[in-house]
N, C-alpha and C positions, 0 to 999 in steps of 0.2 A: 662894054665900058671898061672891063678889066684890062683889055688889050691896050688901052690908052691911059691907064692909071699910072701915077708916079711909082717908082720902085720901092714901095713900102713893104714890110713883112706881111704875109698873108696868114689868116686864120680860117681854117675850114672846119666848121662846126655844124653838123647836121644830125638831128636826133628824131626823125619822123619815120613812120612806117610807109607813108606815101611819098613819092618823089615826082615832082613835076618835070616836064621836059626842060623848062628853063633852069630849074635847080640842077638837073643832071649836067646840062651844058656848062653851068657856072662852076661846078665842082671839077669837071674834066679840064676846063680851061685853067683853073687855079693850080691843079696838080701838074700841069705842064710847065708852070713857072717854078721849077724845083728849087732854084736858088733863092726864092722869096718865101717859101712855105715854112712857117715857124711852128704851127700847131695844127694837128689833124685829129678831129673827133668825129667818127662815123659810126652811127648806130642805126642800122636799116636792114631790110630784107636781103637774103643771100644773093639772088641774081644781080641786083644792083650793086651790092657790096663787092662782089667778085670782080666786076668791071673796074672799080676804083682801086682795088688791091692790085690788079694787073698793072695799073698805071704807076705803081710804086716800083719802078724797074730800073732805077739808077740812083746816084747819090743825091741826097737832099742835104746840102751843106749846113743850113741853119735850123733844121727841124729839131725842136726840143721836146715836143709832146706828141705822142701817138697813142690814141685809144681807139681800138676797133672792136666792135661787138655785133654779131648777127643775133637773130632770135635764139632762144635757149635750145630749141629742138629743130634740127635740120640734118639732112643726110649728106650734104655736100662737104667734102673735105677741103677747106679753104687753106691755101698755101701762099705765103709771101714769096715774091720773086727772089731768086737767089742772087740777083744783082743789086738788090735794095740795100743801101747803106745810109746811115745817119750818124756821122761821127760826133755830133754835138747833142745827141739825144739825152734828155734828163729823165723822162718818164715814158715807160712803155707798158701798156696794158692791152693784152690780147685775150679775147674771150672766144671759145669754141673755134679756134684756129690751130692748125697743125703746129707743133712745137718748133720754134725757130732755133733750138739749141744747135750750135755749130755754124749757123748762117752768118754771112758777113755783117748783117744788121747788128748782131750782138758782139761779134768779135771786134768790131770797130768802135762800138759805143762805150768806150772805157770810162766815160764820165757819168754813166747812168746812175741815177739816185733811187728811182723807184722802178721795180720790175714785177709785173704780175702776169703770169701765164696761167690762165684759168681754163678749166675744162679741157685739158689736153686730150686729144683723141686717142683711144686705145691703140690704134695702129702706129702712133708716133710717140708712145711713152718713152722718155729717155731713161737709159740705165743711170743709176746714181752716179757712176763714174763720169758719164757724159755731162750730167748736170753740174757736178762739182767742178769739172774742168772749165765749164763755162762761167760759173759765178766767181771762180777764183780770179778771173780776168776783170772783175768789176769791183775794184778796191773802194770806190766811193759809195757803193750801194748802202742805202739807209733803210729801205723798205723792200721786202721780198715776199711774194705770194706764189706758191706752186699749188695748182688745183687740177685734179684729174677728173675726166668727164664721167666716167662710170667705174664702179668698183670691179677690181680684179681680185679673185680669191687670194687670201694670204699665202696659201700653199703654193700657188703658181708663182708669185713674186719670190718666195723663198727658194723655189726650185731654180729660178733664173739666176738668183744671186749666188747660188752654190757653184754655178758654172762660170762665173766671171767675178774675180776678186776686185774689191774696191781698193784702189791704190792712191787716189787723189785726196788731198786735204785742202779745204778752202778756209781761209781766215778772213772774216768780214768785220774788220775793225770798227766800221762806222754803222753797222746794221743796228737799228733800234726797233724795228717792227718786222715780225716774221709770222707768216700764216701758211698753213698746210691743209689741203683737202685730199683725202685718199684713204688708204688702209694702213694699219699700223706697221706691217712688215716693211713697207717702203720707207716710212719715216724712221723706223728703228735702224734700217740700213744706212740712212743718210746722216743722222745726228752725230754719231761718233767721229765723223770726218768733217765737221763744221765747228769753227770757233767763232763765237759771237759775244765778245766781252761786254758790249754796251746794250744788248737787247733789253728793252723795257716793256714791250708789249708782245705777247706770244699767243697765237691762236691756232687751235687744232680742231679739225673737223674730220671725224671718222665715219666711214660708211658702216652699214650693218655688218657685224661679224659675230660668229658664235663664241669666239674666244679672243681675249686680248692679252698680249705679253708685251709690256712696255718698260723693261728695265733700263734701256738706253735713254728713254724719255726722262726717267727719273735722274739719271746721271747728268744729262744735258741741263735740266732745270736746276739741279743742285749746284752745278758749277757756274750758273748765271746769277750773279750776286744781286741783281735788281729784282729777282723774283722771290720775295719773301712775303708771306700772306698773313692777313688778319681776319678777313671775312670771306665767306663763300656762300653763294646762292645756287641751288640746283632747281632748275625748272623742268618738270616732267610735262611735256605737252604732246599734242597729237602726232607730230612728225619726228620728234627727237627728244633727247634730254640735253639741256644746255646748262653749262656751268659758268658762272660769272664770279671771278675772284678779284678781290682788291688787296693790294699790297700794303705794307706799312706806310702810314702817312694818310691813309684814307682818301686817296685820289678819287675823283668822280668817274674816271675812265677805268674800266676793268683792265688789270695788268695781265691776267691770264684768262683766256676764254676757251672753253672746249664744248664741242657739240658732237653727239653720237646719234646718227640717224637710225631710228628704229621706231616703229609705230605703236608698239604695245608696252604697257607699263612694266610687265614682268621682264621683258627683254631689256628694257632701259635700266631697271634696277640691277639686273645681272651684269650689264656692261659696266656701269659705274662702280659696282662692287669689285669687279676684277681690276679695273684701272686704278681705283683709289686705294686698293689694298697695296699695290706697288708704290703709289705716289705718297702714301701716308707720311713718310718722314718729312715731306715738304710742308705738311699741314699741321705740324706740331705747335705752331704759333697761332693757329686759327682759334679765335675766341667766340665767334658767332657763326652759327650754321642756320641757313634759311632753306626750307623745303617748300617750293612753290609748285603749283599744279594747274594745268588746263585740261579740258575734257579730252579723253582718249578714244581711239577706235578700239572696239572689243577685240580681244585676242582670239586666235582660232578655237580656243577651248570655250569661248563664249563668256569669259569673265576678265576683269582687269586686275585682279589681285596678284601681287608679286609674292614669291616664296618668302616666308618669314626668315628663313636662314640667310637668304641673300640680303634682306634688309639689315640683319644684324651684322653681316660681313661688311656691308657698306658703312653703317654707323660706327663700326669699330675703328675706322680709319681716322676718326676725329676725337682722340682721347682727351684733348685739353679744351674742348668746347665748353663754354660757361653759359651761353645763351642759345637755345634752340627755338626757332620759329617754325610752326607747322601750318600749312594751308588746310582749309576745311576738307579739300578733296583727298588729303593724305592722312587725316586723323585716324581713321580705322587701321590703315596699314602700319603707321608708326606706333600707335598704342599697342598693337599686338606684338610688334618687334621689341618694344621696351620692356614688356612684362618678362620677368626672369624665367618663369616656368621651369624652375629647378636649377637654372644657371646662377652663378654668383650675382647678386644684385648690383654690384659695382663693376661688372664686366664691361658694360657699355656706358660711354660718356661719364666716366667716374668723377669728372670735375664739374658736371652740370649744376648750375645754381638756379637757372630760371628757364621755365618752359612756357612759351607764349603760343596760345592756340585760340581758335574761335571761342567767343564767350559761351556759346551753348555747349561746347565740349567740357567746360568747367561745370556748368549746371547739370549736365546729365552724367557727370563723373566718369567720363570715358577714360581718363588717365588716373583714376582713383587707385587702382591696384599698383601702378608704378610709383605714385607719390607715397603710398603707404610703405612699399618695400624700401624706398630710399630713407624714409624716416626711421624705420627699424634698423637700417644699416648705419645710422648716424650721419647720413649725408643728405639732409633735407633739400628738396627742390621747390622753389616758389612757383606755383602755377598761376599764370596770368591770362585772363580772358580779354581778347580785343576783337573788335568787329573785323579788322583787316590785319591779321597777324603778320602777313607777308606782303611786301611791296607789290602792288598790282600795276606797275608801270609797263613800259614797252618790254617785250620779252623776246623779240627776234634778235638777229645779229646786230650788235651795237655799231652804229654808223661811225662814231668817232674812232680814229685810229692813232691816237697819240700824236697828232700833228701831221700825219701822212694821209692825204686824201686819195686813197686808192679805191674809193667807191665800192666797198664790199657788198656783194649781193646778200639779201636777207634770207635766202632760202637755198635749199639743195639744188645742185645743177642737174639733178636727174630729171 
């Protein structure tokens, strides 16, 4: 039927695990009509997908949308044909496919608006110079996501960067949405060489690391005028700690989102203590701090408690917070951290006016020592008991992307 159809634009949209012979023949025939294909969305098993990827072996003159994703776990390295070009491409999302950095597909798609290269295979990791050279050729880009497939040790990335200086700078004057998945060393190498004056939504996903050093992340966010915050929510859950931040104006969509993958509460607290110690100047305007919690996997030592010192380092990053909300699962941890135990009583959260916690934590006087210390210091804190002191809504990756539907996955690519 397709062979005798009028020359209208074609849309190839297939999102099923099973593929009938008739479906396969239809997709193959449609891909052969290169001058008519406007949109391609393929989400299917690797063997079938490889066949269709191979068919993308020439110029598709009116193709505007390309989204290709195989299952999350596979051993085949999928590679786009080197002859594939789509000069009018507006959206390109590739999951679990070898990086196309430097290929004709990207070098000719100068009008690209949305680019998401997710779960780049370790064997095809682009050096920051290569990535910068590529995105510098995409002046219209409005949404960018770079995601690596598996963690590479920070020390290995740092060693590679020492042997190859970064000389390219990319100015993305139209970029408004920026997302990164990987390790801090790569992001730290990249950010000083990118200028994004209009970024409104910034998302960072870090793999598990023992230590974090993010001074360039601070510099990047400081020079991005749209990222000024009023409220922050930390969610400590079984797979990661997620940070949801809302900027001035109280928009419904988080303006800054961070996720650090780590399965144990003590590691999560250590991670955010290190990161937000550096980023603390950005949060001087934060008036409300929410500490949320979901059940965790036990740590190797057989307990979930985090080091009190790490909790205090973490809380010290929010000196101007006036309202603190604490989930029931964190009451014990936070109450221990807030007690002075010999330290100056106003060392932590000196501007705090209201502490909101589960009602039973008021009744059993869990925070009594802290409240008493603040009263003696002349800085009383109003203790409020509520059934649900912290929002219990959706806690995975926020699907809304500030207007750019890049369909972010809600979980780690691992």
